[in-house]
C-alpha positions in Angstrom: 0.0 0.0 0.0 2.9 2.4 0.8 4.4 1.7 -2.7 1.0 2.7 -4.3 0.9 5.9 -2.3 4.5 6.8 -3.3 3.7 6.1 -7.0 0.5 8.3 -6.8 2.5 11.1 -5.3 5.1 10.8 -8.0 2.5 10.9 -10.7 0.9 14.0 -9.1 4.2 15.7 -8.9 5.0 14.9 -12.5 1.7 16.3 -13.8 2.6 19.6 -12.3 6.2 19.6 -13.6 6.6 18.0 -17.1 10.0 18.3 -18.6 10.9 18.2 -22.3 10.7 14.6 -23.3 12.9 13.0 -26.1 9.9 10.8 -26.9 7.7 11.5 -30.0 4.8 11.5 -29.7 5.2 13.4 -26.4 3.9 11.4 -23.3 1.4 12.7 -20.9 4.0 12.7 -18.1 7.7 12.7 -18.3 9.9 13.4 -15.2 13.7 12.7 -15.3 16.0 12.6 -12.3 19.6 13.7 -12.1 20.9 10.2 -12.2 21.6 7.8 -15.0 21.4 4.0 -15.6 24.5 2.9 -17.6 24.9 -0.5 -19.2 26.7 -2.3 -22.0 25.0 -4.0 -25.0 22.7 -6.3 -23.1 19.6 -6.1 -21.0 18.2 -8.8 -18.8 14.5 -9.2 -19.8 11.7 -11.3 -18.4 9.1 -12.0 -21.1 6.8 -13.7 -18.6 3.2 -13.1 -19.6 4.0 -11.6 -23.0 2.8 -13.1 -26.3 5.2 -14.6 -28.8 4.6 -11.7 -31.1 5.4 -9.1 -28.4 8.6 -11.0 -27.5 9.5 -10.9 -31.2 8.6 -7.2 -31.7 10.4 -6.1 -28.5 13.6 -8.1 -29.4 13.5 -6.5 -32.9 13.0 -3.0 -31.6 16.0 -3.3 -29.3 18.2 -4.5 -32.1 16.9 -2.0 -34.6 17.2 1.1 -32.4 20.5 0.4 -30.7 21.8 -3.0 -31.5 21.0 -4.1 -28.0 20.7 -7.8 -27.2 17.9 -8.9 -24.9 18.7 -11.9 -22.8 17.2 -13.9 -19.9 20.8 -14.6 -18.7 22.4 -11.2 -19.0 24.0 -9.4 -16.0 22.7 -6.1 -17.3 19.8 -4.1 -15.9 16.5 -5.9 -15.5 13.5 -5.0 -17.7 10.3 -6.2 -16.0 6.8 -6.1 -17.6 3.7 -5.7 -15.5 0.1 -5.8 -16.6 -2.2 -2.9 -15.6 -5.9 -3.2 -15.0 -8.8 -0.7 -15.0 -6.9 2.1 -16.6 -7.4 4.3 -19.7 -7.2 2.3 -23.0 -3.7 1.6 -24.2 -2.1 3.2 -21.1 1.4 2.4 -20.2 4.1 3.7 -17.8 7.9 3.3 -17.6 9.8 3.6 -14.4 13.6 3.7 -14.7 15.5 3.3 -11.5 18.1 0.6 -10.9 15.8 -1.6 -13.0 13.3 -0.8 -15.7 9.6 -1.5 -15.0 7.3 -1.3 -18.0 3.6 -1.4 -17.0 1.1 -1.9 -19.8 -2.7 -2.3 -20.2 -2.8 -4.0 -23.6 -0.5 -5.7 -26.1 -0.5 -2.5 -28.2 0.4 -0.4 -25.2 3.3 -2.7 -24.3 4.6 -2.3 -27.9 4.3 1.5 -27.6 6.0 1.5 -24.2 9.0 -0.3 -25.5 9.3 2.1 -28.4 9.3 5.0 -25.9 11.9 3.2 -23.9 14.2 2.8 -26.9 13.8 6.5 -27.7 15.0 7.3 -24.1 18.2 5.3 -24.5 21.3 7.2 -25.6 24.4 5.7 -27.2 27.7 6.9 -25.6 31.4 6.1 -26.2 31.4 3.7 -23.2 28.1 2.0 -23.8 24.5 3.0 -23.3 22.9 5.5 -21.0 19.4 5.9 -19.7 18.3 8.7 -17.5 16.3 7.6 -14.5 12.8 8.8 -15.1 9.1 8.2 -14.9 6.8 8.1 -18.0 3.1 7.9 -18.0 1.2 7.9 -21.3 -1.9 7.0 -23.2 -3.3 8.2 -26.6 -5.8 11.0 -27.0 -7.5 9.5 -30.1 -8.3 6.0 -31.1 -7.8 6.6 -34.9 -4.3 7.6 -35.7 -3.9 7.1 -39.4 -1.8 7.3 -42.5 -3.1 6.7 -46.0 -1.2 5.6 -49.1 -2.6 5.7 -52.6 -1.2 2.7 -54.6 -3.5 3.3 -57.6 -1.9 6.3 -59.2 1.6 4.7 -58.6 2.1 1.2 -57.4 4.4 0.2 -54.5 5.7 -3.3 -53.8 4.8 -5.4 -50.8 8.2 -4.7 -49.2 7.7 -1.0 -49.6 4.2 -1.1 -48.1 5.7 -3.1 -45.2 8.3 -0.4 -44.7 5.6 2.2 -44.7 3.8 0.3 -41.9 7.1 -0.2 -40.0 7.7 3.5 -39.9 4.2 4.5 -38.9 4.1 2.0 -36.1 7.3 3.5 -34.6 5.4 6.7 -34.1 2.3 5.0 -32.6 0.0 5.3 -35.7 -2.5 2.4 -35.6 -4.5 2.7 -38.8 -3.2 2.2 -42.4 -5.7 3.4 -45.0 -4.8 1.5 -48.2 -6.2 3.2 -51.3 -6.4 0.2 -53.6 -8.6 1.3 -56.5 -9.0 4.4 -58.7 -9.3 5.5 -62.3 -5.6 4.9 -63.0 -5.3 1.4 -61.6 -7.0 -1.5 -59.8 -4.5 -3.1 -57.3 -6.3 -6.0 -55.6 -6.9 -9.5 -57.0 -10.6 -10.4 -57.0 -11.0 -14.1 -57.9 -14.6 -13.8 -59.1 -13.7 -11.0 -61.5 -10.1 -11.8 -62.8 -10.2 -9.1 -65.4 -9.9 -6.5 -62.7 -6.3 -7.5 -62.2 -5.6 -8.7 -65.8 -6.9 -5.4 -67.4 -7.7 -2.9 -64.7 -4.3 -3.0 -63.0 -2.4 -1.8 -66.1 -2.5 1.5 -68.1 -0.8 2.1 -71.4 0.2 5.7 -70.8 0.9 8.2 -68.0 0.8 11.9 -68.2 4.1 13.7 -67.9 4.8 16.8 -65.7 1.9 18.4 -64.0 -1.8 18.0 -64.8 -1.9 21.8 -65.6 1.0 21.7 -68.0 0.0 22.8 -71.5 0.3 21.1 -74.0 0.0 17.8 -72.2 2.4 15.0 -73.1 2.4 11.4 -72.2 4.8 8.5 -71.5 3.5 5.6 -73.6 4.7 2.7 -71.5 2.7 0.0 -69.8 2.5 0.7 -66.1 0.9 -1.0 -63.2 0.7 -4.0 -60.9 -1.6 -5.6 -58.3 -1.4 -7.5 -55.1 -2.5 -11.2 -55.0 -4.8 -12.2 -52.3 -1.9 -14.1 -50.7 0.2 -10.9 -50.7 -2.8 -9.0 -49.1 -3.0 -11.6 -46.3 0.7 -11.3 -45.8 0.6 -7.5 -45.5 -2.5 -7.6 -43.2 -0.8 -10.1 -40.9 2.4 -8.0 -40.9 0.5 -4.9 -40.0 -1.4 -6.7 -37.2 1.9 -7.8 -35.7 2.8 -4.1 -35.4 -0.6 -3.3 -34.0 -1.7 -1.5 -37.1 -5.2 -2.1 -38.6 -5.6 -1.9 -42.4 -8.7 -0.1 -43.8 -9.0 -1.0 -47.5 -10.6 1.4 -49.9 -12.6 0.2 -52.9 -13.8 3.4 -54.7 -17.4 3.7 -55.7 -19.4 5.1 -57.5 -16.7 7.5 -58.9 -13.0 7.0 -59.6 -13.9 3.7 -61.2 -12.4 3.9 -64.7 -9.9 1.1 -64.1 -12.7 -1.3 -63.0 -14.9 -0.2 -66.0 -12.0 -0.8 -68.4 -12.2 -4.4 -67.3 -16.0 -4.6 -67.1 -17.6 -1.8 -69.1 -21.1 -3.4 -68.8 -21.3 -1.8 -65.3 -21.0 1.7 -66.6 -23.9 3.8 -67.9 -22.8 3.7 -71.5 -21.2 0.2 -71.8 -18.5 1.7 -74.0 -15.1 0.1 -73.7 -12.4 2.5 -72.5 -8.8 1.9 -71.3 -7.4 2.5 -67.9 -6.9 6.3 -67.5 -3.4 7.7 -67.8 -4.5 11.3 -66.9 -5.1 12.6 -63.4 -8.4 14.2 -62.5 -12.1 13.4 -62.2 -14.0 11.6 -65.0 -17.7 11.4 -66.0 -17.7 7.7 -66.5 -18.6 6.1 -63.1 -20.4 3.0 -61.9 -24.0 2.9 -63.1 -26.5 2.7 -60.3 -28.4 -0.2 -61.8 -29.0 -3.4 -59.8 -26.4 -5.4 -61.8 -23.7 -3.0 -60.7 -24.7 -3.0 -57.1 -24.5 -6.9 -57.0 -21.1 -6.8 -58.9 -19.7 -4.5 -56.2 -21.2 -6.4 -53.3 -19.5 -9.6 -54.6 -16.2 -7.7 -54.7 -16.8 -6.6 -51.1 -17.4 -10.2 -50.1 -13.8 -11.0 -51.1 -12.5 -7.8 -49.5 -14.2 -8.6 -46.2 -12.5 -12.0 -46.1 -9.1 -10.5 -46.6 -9.3 -7.6 -44.2 -10.6 -8.4 -40.6 -10.8 -4.8 -39.4 -14.1 -3.1 -38.6 -14.1 -0.5 -41.4 -14.4 -0.8 -45.2 -13.8 2.4 -47.1 -16.0 2.9 -50.2 -14.8 6.3 -51.3 -17.9 8.1 -52.4 -16.0 11.3 -53.5 -15.9 13.2 -56.7 -18.6 11.3 -58.6 -19.9 13.5 -61.4 -23.6 12.9 -62.2 -23.3 13.7 -65.9 -23.8 10.1 -67.0 -26.5 9.4 -64.5 -28.5 12.3 -65.7 -28.8 10.8 -69.2 -28.8 7.1 -68.2 -32.2 5.3 -68.6 -31.2 2.7 -66.0 -30.3 5.4 -63.4 -33.4 7.4 -64.1 -35.4 4.2 -63.6 -33.8 3.5 -60.2 -34.6 7.1 -59.2 -38.2 6.7 -60.3 -38.7 3.3 -58.5 -37.2 4.7 -55.3 -38.9 8.1 -55.3 -35.5 9.9 -55.5 -35.7 13.6 -56.3 -32.2 14.1 -57.9 -28.9 12.4 -58.6 -27.5 13.4 -55.2 -30.2 11.3 -53.6 -29.3 8.6 -56.1 -25.7 8.6 -54.8 -27.1 8.4 -51.2 -29.2 5.4 -52.3 -26.1 3.8 -53.8 -24.1 4.3 -50.6 -27.0 3.2 -48.4 -27.2 -0.1 -50.3 -23.5 -0.7 -49.5 -23.9 0.4 -46.0 -26.7 -2.0 -45.4 -24.8 -4.8 -47.0 -21.6 -4.2 -45.0 -23.7 -3.9 -41.8 -25.2 -7.3 -42.4 -21.7 -8.7 -42.8 -20.7 -7.2 -39.4 -18.6 -4.4 -40.9 -18.9 -0.6 -40.9 -18.9 1.6 -44.0 -16.7 4.7 -44.0 -16.5 7.2 -46.9 -15.3 10.7 -47.9 -17.6 13.5 -46.8 -19.5 13.6 -50.1 -21.5 10.7 -48.8 -23.3 13.3 -46.7 -24.9 14.7 -49.9 -28.5 13.5 -50.4 -28.7 12.1 -46.8 -26.1 10.1 -44.8 -26.4 6.3 -44.5 -27.6 5.2 -41.0 -24.5 3.3 -40.0 -21.9 5.1 -42.0 -18.8 6.9 -40.7 -17.4 9.9 -42.4 -13.8 10.9 -43.4 -13.9 14.7 -43.7 -11.4 15.9 -46.3 -12.9 19.1 -47.9 -12.4 21.0 -44.6 -13.9 20.5 -41.2 -17.6 21.3 -42.1 -18.4 17.7 -43.2 -17.0 16.3 -40.0 -18.9 18.8 -37.9 -22.2 17.9 -39.7 -21.6 14.2 -39.4 -20.7 14.3 -35.8 -23.7 16.5 -35.0 -25.8 13.7 -36.5 -24.0 11.3 -34.2 -21.9 9.5 -36.8 -18.3 8.6 -36.3 -15.8 10.9 -37.9 -12.2 10.9 -38.9 -10.8 14.3 -39.6 -8.4 14.6 -42.5 -8.8 18.2 -43.9 -6.7 19.2 -46.9 -5.6 22.3 -45.1 -3.5 20.2 -42.6 -3.4 16.6 -43.6 -2.7 16.3 -47.3 0.9 15.2 -47.6 0.9 15.4 -51.4 1.1 19.2 -50.9 4.4 21.1 -51.0 6.2 21.4 -47.6 8.9 23.9 -48.6 8.9 27.2 -50.5 12.2 26.6 -52.3 12.3 26.0 -56.1 14.2 22.8 -55.4 11.1 21.1 -54.0 10.1 18.1 -56.1 7.0 18.4 -58.2 3.7 18.1 -56.2 0.0 18.5 -56.9 0.0 22.0 -55.3 -1.0 23.6 -52.0 1.4 24.3 -49.2 1.4 22.3 -45.9 4.6 22.8 -44.0 5.6 21.1 -40.8 4.3 23.9 -38.7 0.9 23.7 -40.3 0.6 20.0 -39.6 1.6 20.6 -36.0 -1.3 23.0 -35.6 -3.8 20.4 -36.5 -6.5 19.6 -33.9 -9.1 16.9 -34.9 -11.7 18.5 -32.6 -13.2 21.6 -34.4 -13.8 24.6 -32.3 -17.4 25.0 -33.6 -18.4 21.4 -32.6 -20.7 21.2 -29.7 -18.8 19.5 -26.9 -21.4 16.7 -26.5 -20.6 15.5 -30.0 -16.8 15.5 -29.5 -16.8 11.7 -28.6 -17.8 11.0 -32.2 -14.5 12.3 -33.5 -12.4 9.2 -33.6 -9.2 11.0 -34.6 -7.5 11.9 -37.8 -5.1 10.9 -40.5 -2.9 12.2 -43.3 -3.4 11.3 -46.9 -0.6 10.5 -49.4 -2.0 10.8 -52.9 0.6 9.7 -55.4 -0.2 11.3 -58.8 3.2 13.0 -58.5 4.9 10.5 -56.2 6.3 7.8 -58.5 8.8 6.0 -56.2 9.0 5.1 -52.6 11.9 7.4 -51.8 9.6 10.3 -52.7 6.8 8.8 -50.5 9.2 9.0 -47.6 10.2 12.5 -48.5 6.6 13.7 -48.5 5.6 11.9 -45.3 8.6 12.5 -43.1 9.0 14.4 -40.8 5.5 15.7 -41.3 4.1 12.4 -39.9 5.9 13.0 -36.6 4.1 16.4 -36.3 0.8 14.6 -37.0 1.6 12.0 -34.4 1.7 14.8 -31.8 -1.7 16.0 -32.9 -3.3 12.5 -32.7 -1.6 11.2 -29.5 -0.8 14.1 -27.2 -3.2 15.2 -24.5 -1.3 18.5 -24.5 1.3 19.2 -27.2 4.6 21.0 -26.3 5.4 24.2 -28.2 6.5 23.8 -31.8 10.0 24.9 -31.0 10.3 22.3 -28.3 9.1 19.6 -30.7 11.4 20.9 -33.5 14.5 20.7 -31.2 13.7 17.1 -30.2 13.0 16.2 -33.8 16.3 17.6 -35.0 18.4 16.3 -32.1 16.9 12.8 -31.7 14.6 11.7 -34.4 16.0 12.9 -37.7 19.3 11.1 -37.0 17.2 8.0 -36.3 15.3 8.4 -39.6 18.7 8.7 -41.4 19.9 5.6 -39.7 16.7 3.8 -41.0 17.5 5.0 -44.5 14.4 7.2 -44.7 14.7 9.8 -47.4 13.0 12.5 -45.3 12.6 16.2 -46.3 15.1 18.7 -44.9 12.9 21.7 -45.4 13.1 22.3 -41.6 16.7 23.5 -42.2 15.7 26.0 -44.9 16.0 29.6 -43.9 12.8 31.1 -42.6 12.0 34.4 -44.3 9.7 36.9 -42.6 8.3 39.7 -44.8 7.2 43.1 -43.5 6.0 46.3 -45.0 8.6 49.1 -44.9 8.3 52.9 -45.5 9.5 52.5 -49.1 8.2 49.1 -50.0 8.9 45.7 -48.4 11.7 44.2 -46.4 12.6 40.7 -45.3 14.5 39.1 -42.4 16.1 35.7 -42.2 15.2 33.9 -39.0 17.5 31.2 -37.6 16.4 27.6 -37.8 18.6 27.0 -34.7 21.0 25.1 -36.9 22.3 28.0 -39.0 23.3 31.6 -38.2 25.1 32.8 -41.3 23.5 32.8 -44.7 24.9 34.1 -48.0 22.4 36.3 -49.9 23.0 36.7 -53.6 20.9 39.3 -55.3 20.6 40.5 -58.9 18.8 43.4 -60.5 17.5 42.5 -64.0 17.8 46.0 -65.3 21.6 46.2 -65.1 22.3 42.4 -64.7 24.6 43.1 -61.8 25.0 40.5 -59.1 26.0 41.2 -55.5 26.7 38.9 -52.5 26.5 39.6 -48.8 26.7 37.5 -45.7 23.6 37.7 -43.6 23.9 37.2 -39.8 20.5 36.4 -38.4 21.8 37.0 -34.8 22.0 40.7 -35.7 18.4 41.0 -36.7 19.4 42.5 -40.1 16.8 43.3 -42.8 17.0 43.5 -46.6 14.8 46.3 -48.0 13.3 46.5 -51.5 11.9 49.8 -52.6 8.8 50.3 -54.7 9.4 51.7 -58.2 8.0 55.1 -59.0 8.3 54.6 -62.7 9.0 51.3 -64.5 8.8 47.8 -63.1 12.1 46.6 -61.7 12.8 42.9 -61.3 15.0 41.4 -58.6 16.2 37.9 -57.8 17.4 36.8 -54.4 19.1 33.5 -53.6 19.7 32.5 -50.0 22.3 29.8 -49.4 23.1 28.3 -46.0 26.7 28.2 -45.1 26.6 24.7 -43.6 24.0 23.0 -45.8 23.4 22.7 -49.5 19.8 24.0 -49.2 19.0 27.1 -51.1 15.9 29.4 -51.3 15.3 31.6 -54.3 12.6 34.1 -55.0 11.9 36.8 -57.5 10.5 40.3 -56.7 8.8 42.6 -59.2 8.9 46.1 -57.8 6.1 48.4 -59.0 4.5 51.5 -57.4 2.1 49.2 -55.4 4.9 47.2 -53.6 4.0 47.0 -49.9 1.0 49.5 -50.1 -1.9 49.1 -47.6 -4.5 46.5 -48.6 -7.9 46.3 -46.9 -10.1 43.2 -47.2 -13.7 44.3 -47.0 -14.5 40.7 -47.8 -12.4 38.5 -45.6 -10.5 35.6 -47.3 -10.9 32.0 -46.1 -8.8 31.3 -43.1 -7.4 28.3 -45.0 -5.9 30.5 -47.7 -5.0 33.8 -46.0 -1.3 34.5 -45.6 -1.9 38.2 -44.9 -2.5 41.5 -46.6 1.0 41.8 -47.8 0.7 38.7 -50.0 -1.2 40.7 -52.7 1.5 43.4 -52.8 4.8 41.7 -52.0 6.0 41.7 -55.6 6.0 37.9 -55.8 3.8 36.1 -58.4 2.5 32.7 -57.5 4.2 29.9 -59.3 2.7 26.8 -60.8 1.8 24.3 -59.5 0.3 26.6 -57.0 1.2 26.7 -53.3 -1.1 27.7 -50.5 1.2 30.5 -49.2 1.4 32.3 -52.6 -2.4 33.0 -53.1 -5.3 34.5 -51.3 -8.4 32.4 -51.5 -12.1 33.3 -51.2 -15.0 31.0 -51.0 -17.6 33.7 -51.5 -19.6 34.8 -54.6 -18.5 38.4 -54.2 -15.2 39.9 -53.1 -14.5 43.5 -52.2 -10.9 44.9 -51.7 -9.5 48.4 -51.2 -5.9 49.5 -51.8 -4.2 52.8 -50.7 -1.7 54.1 -53.3 -0.3 56.5 -50.6 -0.7 59.7 -52.7 -3.2 61.1 -55.2 -1.9 61.2 -58.7 -2.6 59.7 -62.1 -1.5 56.1 -62.6 -1.1 54.1 -65.8 -2.5 50.6 -65.2 -3.7 48.2 -62.6 -3.0 44.4 -62.9 -4.6 41.7 -60.8 -3.9 38.0 -61.3 -6.2 35.0 -60.9 -5.8 31.3 -60.7 -7.8 28.5 -62.3 -7.6 24.9 -61.1 -10.9 23.3 -61.8 -9.9 20.0 -60.2 -9.5 21.9 -57.0 -12.8 23.9 -57.5 -10.8 27.1 -58.3 -12.3 29.1 -61.2 -11.7 32.4 -62.9 -14.2 35.2 -61.8 -17.1 36.2 -64.0 -16.9 39.9 -63.5 -14.4 42.5 -62.2 -15.1 46.2 -61.6 -12.5 48.8 -60.5 -13.5 52.1 -58.8 -11.6 55.2 -57.7 -12.4 57.5 -54.8 -13.4 61.1 -55.8 -14.6 63.5 -53.2 -15.6 60.7 -50.9 -17.6 58.9 -53.6 -16.6 55.7 -55.4 -16.7 56.2 -59.2 -16.4 53.5 -61.8 -13.4 53.6 -64.2 -14.8 53.8 -67.7 -11.7 52.4 -69.4 -11.5 49.2 -71.4 -10.8 46.0 -69.5 -9.1 42.8 -70.8 -7.4 39.6 -69.7 -4.0 38.3 -70.6 -2.6 34.9 -69.9 0.4 34.4 -67.6 2.5 31.2 -67.5 -0.3 29.1 -68.9 -4.0 29.2 -69.2 -4.1 28.4 -65.5 -3.2 32.0 -64.6 -4.8 35.1 -66.1 -4.1 38.8 -65.4 -6.9 41.3 -65.4 -5.8 44.7 -66.6 -7.5 48.1 -66.5 -6.2 51.6 -67.5 -6.4 54.0 -64.5 -7.3 57.2 -66.4 -8.4 59.3 -63.4 -6.1 60.7 -60.7 -6.8 59.0 -57.4 -5.2 57.6 -54.2 -7.8 55.0 -53.2 -8.8 52.2 -55.5 -11.6 49.6 -54.9 -11.8 46.2 -56.7 -15.1 44.3 -56.8 -15.1 40.7 -58.0 -18.0 38.4 -58.8 -17.5 34.7 -59.1 -19.8 32.0 -60.6 -22.8 31.4 -58.4 -22.0 27.8 -58.4 -19.7 25.4 -60.2 -21.3 24.2 -63.4 -22.4 20.6 -64.0 -19.7 18.3 -65.3 -16.9 20.0 -63.2 -15.6 18.7 -59.9 -17.6 20.2 -57.0 -20.6 20.9 -59.3 -23.3 22.9 -57.4 -20.9 24.3 -54.9 -19.6 27.9 -54.7 -16.2 28.0 -56.5 -13.0 29.3 -55.0 -11.5 32.5 -56.3 -7.7 32.7 -55.9 -5.9 36.1 -56.2 -2.2 36.5 -56.4 -0.7 39.9 -57.0 -2.1 43.4 -57.4 0.2 45.7 -59.3 -0.1 49.4 -60.1 2.3 51.0 -62.5 2.7 54.6 -63.5 
């Protein structure tokens, strides 16, 4: 009884004084003492009460992390395992004194505890060192997931196993395996062999980015699939690491690969090949009964291969173009009193939901399955933001939060031009770290319906496993903090532990992780004469070389920039012609470089007022529109200001009243991402406290490609204040992704020249 009281006092003390822990994800309690436990390359371990699998995993972890041998005969420190009862699910504790006591509540928690123990051990010149400490820990969320798309690009069984290995080391427990899509069917179905024979192979693949014009293709057969024996092997392997696999069989959309094999289950019956272009396509599964039965037979085999609770059926990005003209689909609508094609999709998903429920499984799908009415037993994966998750949880449905703003690991993570090609968007390590699966606007009584979250790795632009690792790590470690920690430490504390402890481990594991954390951090500010930037230390570098050039005279200059001195580089606005600058920042101790171009006009750094507020997801500040930097393609989140409203109102202050020559404002189009050019733009000037419309002619010009257009208007009246009113489409037209929704309007740079 005295021992119990001492332990309770220790826990209470630790809760009030938590030190910086070397463990990621950070435990609930970590308290170290000013003593160490030293030992050589062996530990004395008692495996009594542990399963054979746990014994194997623990032995492998000790060897993998530190080359430590576990022995029941060693003279080294003892490691004892004790079972906990009546505690929070997956709780564990580690108490390091003259011996090591690992207390666990489940097999998974014992695995997690030993991983944490391995992260505590330090290699020294004389052996191994372990600080005497106490750790108490348990996860905040039950769903801690990573997703991998193997349809756009295929990855071998061994590569998938390595993906599972790495995620398990950071206490992720759910692997979402995206097995089917338009560009490839990756799972053997014995009742329908043509799915693998035909659907797993495409004859061409688009080169470069989807938006590149003109498009070119690589005409080479590409693909692959997993046999059912290989699927069983991966499922068993994941289970041994306490990872559950959730398979995804896309329906009714993203089905071109399946329809290439069995075109009779489409609306048209027309034979088409497996798609080699990325995007969303009109040809989807028909809603007729024959198709429903076809897919249910596929699910029968999927259920036998995957013992987990959830089966993912997609449900996203399913255009209704074919359904609207299909006699079979219209017949289904009439027979079931369905008002529109959105209700038809709901009917389709409800049929699958009922079928899976009867089989003892639970359907989960992307948040589009909310449209037309949510199936009674379905769970929702909210990707288009948090709204779908809030709606589903409020209806008492289970929810996994995976918003594109924080959890899409196919987005860029660095601003440098040396970043490998990605789909677009910008999700740096800091953004991932901010993620909280519980939305602020969700009523607290519905919070238990949020199971957790996951990151998605879509592979249109990820064609080998090294790039998978680059896109996932170290961002996955930031996500593990969001999904495990009851209370996260500061980002700087996390970053220091990451750099000191975990990046070296990833390197040892031959993980090709991104090094963008070492890139110089540039902070932009307005200045009296334009803009200025400072380089902030990443705590690994203090001296940077700044190389600048001015296009007008083609002169290059170099300077050493000492971040410790809080120095700034100022760029003045141009009172006449546009002046172009290029800056290249090179770290002294690393090969990383950051390059950016500045176009200095009269509007550089001028005040901008948003009468219509941008979306919080795409708002990097007022300076973004007048910083002289044009957004590049593929687009990144930090380079554009995004609005999800039908009308936009912006004012700019030109600082003094005079006559100007021209105003330019650039817009982005990416229809796949629901971003469209505006329908109407009006420009006004302030005259005697009244806004008057410019009567000059207006025209568009294309920049970079048809994806970016610049709106230009002659400013033929003297003024200081200019107002820009923009009207978008009322809704995205039929046949486009997101049809029926308000489109996004993305604005990049506002330029005024004399």
